N, C-alpha and C positions, 0 to 999 in steps of 0.2 A: 708653759710659760717660765718653768723653772730655769733660772740663769738668764732669761731674756725677756722679763716683763715689759711690755710697751715696745717690743721688737717685732717678732713674727706675728703676734696676735694683731698689732696695729696694721701690719702689711695685709693681713687677711680682711680686716675690716674695710680697708681702703680698696681692696680687690672687689669686694662685694658691692661697694659704692660705685665703683667704675663700671662694673657689669651692668648695674641697674641704669646708669647714665648712657652708656654706649648702646643699649638696646632700646633706649627711649621709654623705659617703664615709668619714668617720672621726669618732670621738669625741675622741681625743687627737691633737694635731698638734705636731710640733717642727720645728726647722730644723737641718740639718747641712751642714757644708761644710769644704773643705780649701783653704788658700792664700787666694785672694780669696774663695772660699766660706766659709772660716772667719772672714774679715773681715765678710762679709755676715751670718754668723750672730751674731756679737757685736753688730754694729749694730742688727740686727733685735731682739735681746733687750732692747737698751736703748732704742731709739727707739719701738718699738711692742710694748712689754713685755707687755701684757695678752693678747696674741693667741697666745702659745706655751705649751706645756706642758713643754717641755724643749728644750735646744739641746746640739749637739755641735760644737766648733770645733777643727780641726786646723791647724796651721801658720798661725795667723791673724795678722792685722794689727790690733794694739790701739790704736796711736797713730801716725797718719801723720807727725806732726811729728818725734817722737823716732825713727821709722824712717828718715825722711829724712836725719836727721843721722848716723845709723849706717850707712847704705847706702854701697856703693861707687859710683863715678862712673856706671857703667852703669845701676844701678837709680835713682840720683838723676835720671837723665835720663828713665827711664821714669815716675817719680812726677811730674816737672815736665810730661811729655807729658800724663799723666792728669789733672792738675789745670790744665792750660793755663798753666803757669809755676809759680814758687815762691810759690804762694798759700797762705801759712801760715794765714791766717784760715779759709779753706775747708777746709784740712787738719784744723784743730782742730774745725771744726763737724762733719766727717764721720768723726771718730775715735770708735770705740766707747768708749774711756776717758771721753769727755766725758759718757756716759749711763750708766756703769756702776752708779750709784746707783739707776737705774730697773729693773735686772734683778730679775725676780720669780720665775722658774721655775728648777729644777735645771739646771746646766750642767756639761758635761764638756769640759775643755780638754786637748788632746793636743798636745804640742809637742816638737820635736827639740831636743836640747841645742846641737847644732852647726849649727843652721840659719843660714846667712848671708843668705838671701834674706829671710825674715821673722824677725828676731833675737829671741831669747828674753826679752832684757831688758825691752822694753815690755810683753810678756805678763805677766812676773812683777809689774810695776807694776800692771797690770790685775787680777791675782789678789790683790794686796795691798789693793786698794780693795774687792774682793769680800769679803775677810776682814773688813776694817774695817766694812763694811756688814752683817756677819752673813748674808751670802748663802750658799745652798747650792751648792757646787761640788765637783767632782772634778778633780784635776790630775794629769796623767801626763806626765812628761818622759822622752822616750826618749833614752838616752845614744848616743853614737857613730852618729848619724844626721844627715844634712843635710836640705835641703828636698825634694830629689827621691827618689822611691821607685823603686829599681832592682831589688831582690831581693824574692822572695816573703816572706822572714823580716821584711824592713822593712814590708811591707804588714800582715802579722799583728801586728807591734809596735804598729801604729797602729790597726788594727781591733779587736783584742781589747779594749782598755780601752773602746772605744765599745760593744761588744757587752755587756760587763759592766754598763756604766752603764745601758744599755736595759733589760737584765733586771731591774735594781733599780728603775728609774723606771716602767716600763710594766707594769701588772698588770691 
């Protein structure tokens, strides 16, 4: 993904989705991920919106530019490596917030209140745009949890909202 985050990797995800649908493996298909996977979920729902029946994004990256400016020096270096420099235009083009108006399916967002790796503020801006666009979404903010999941209770706090969402969406 170096130099192409949200490019070839998104194409791969879509190819797997298309394979499953073309072979009749499933009638409904969604996308779910945590951290970079949460980013991929939000990006896929916006850039190739007609392909998904639902999405679940945990600890996601909604806006690379805002996240860059909120990040500590270690993570700024990671982002600069990923984008092969401080490539603000590519960061904007590959940010899910750029495509939020295209989201068509129900979305569950699960995010930790104290996540310093993928800060909550850009996700809340994304959610605000979902609200403004009258999109269907569920938002779960987990208090007192950071980015990493260390305890079984933390995993349950993140997975339980996803399971409740799936129960409501998949029938």
